[in-house]
N, C-alpha and C positions, 0 to 999 in steps of 0.2 A: 504494500500500500504506500502511495506517495504522500498521503495526507499526514501532516505532522500534528495537527490538533484533531480532536474527535469530531468529525463532521456529523451534523444532525440535520436531516431534511426539515424538521419542524423549526429549528432555530434559524436556518437560512431563509425559509419562507416567511418567518416572522420579521426578519430583517428587511424583507421586500415590502412590508406594509408602509403606506404613506409616501411612496416614491414611484418612479416610473414603472418599476416592475409590477406593482399592484395595478397601476393604471392600465398597463398593457395586458394584464392577466397572466403574466409569466409565473409558472410554478415549477419548482424543482421536484422531480419525481423519483430520482434514484441517484445514489452516490456509490460508485463502484471503486475498486482498488486504484484505478487510474483515470476515472472519468466522472463527469457529472451529466446527468440527463435532465432535460426540462421540457415543458410544453408551453405553447402560446396559442391562444385562439386566433382564428382568422375571422374577424368581425369588424364592426364599425370603428373600433379603437385602433386596429392594425392595418386597415385597408387604405389604399390610395384612391383618388377620385374615380379611377377607371374600374374599381371593384376588385383589384388584385392586392395580394399581400404587399404592403409597402416595404421597399428595400431597407428603409431606415428602421423599421420595426425588426427586421431580421438582424440588422447590425446591432440594434439595442440588445437583442437576445444574446448575440455572440459576445458583446462586450461585458454584459452583466455576468454571464457564466464564466468567462475567462477571468474576470475580476474576483468573483467568488473563489475560483480555483486558486488564484494567486494568494488569497488570504489563507486558504486551508493548508498551504504548504509551509506556512511560517511556524516557527517554534513558539513565538510569543506575539500574536497578531496585534496586541494593544501597543506594542512598541514601534509599529511601522504603519505606513500608509501605502496603499497600492494606487498607482496612477496608470492609465492607459496612455501609451505614447505613439501607437500606430495601429490602425485597423484597416483591413481591406476585405472586400466581399465580392464573390462572383455569384450573381443571381442566375440560376440555371434553368429553372422551370417555374412557371406561374402557379400560384395557389389562389383559388377564388373563395373557398369556404372551408369550414371544419376547423382543423387545428394543425399545427406543425409540432414536431418535436426535434430537439437538438441533442447532440452528443459532443461534449467538449473534452479534449484530451491534450496533454502536453506535447509540444514539439521539442522544447528545450526548457529546462528548469535550471536557471543560473542563480547565483547569489543575489544579484540585483536585477537581472533581466530575465523575464519569462516569456515564452512564446506559446500560444495556445491555438489549436485548430478546433473550430466548431463546424460541424456538418448539420444541416437542417433538412428534415425529411417531411414529406406530406403523409397523409393517412394511408397511402398505398406503398409506403416505404421507398418512395422515389426521392433521390437527392434533389433538393430545390435550391440550396445555397451552400456554398463553402466559404468560410471566413477565417482569417488569421488575425489574432490580436497579440500585440507586444505590450507587456506591462513592465513597469519599473517599481522596485521596492525602495521606499524612502524611509529613513529613520525619523521618527517623530522627535522634534526638538522641544524640550521642556522649558 
């Protein structure tokens, strides 16, 4: 297992309350030994005007899960802040309804820099988006 602190789906989903994750309906559904799985509805909150899943919603899902993952690999998360420093996404297939799910896994876990890959799938298990997030770990200054 790559996680340094005891990950809890309930704790992470509670952290999502009152921010963008709650607004978009993002929910963490599984934490594996080296991945985080989440879902997001495709509805009025996450669609663009043409009725398709908004690419920005997919990117928000990717950045949120990569950021959570970056926190979970820390020995003492209260001593550090995680910031995203680069993200990209390839939108491969349109989604019009239902929900999508994501799987986030590490590409590289460094002392200060982490790179996470998130793949997003539709309800037919078809890849709809692949995204890569780079995060940086900053020491909190007291």
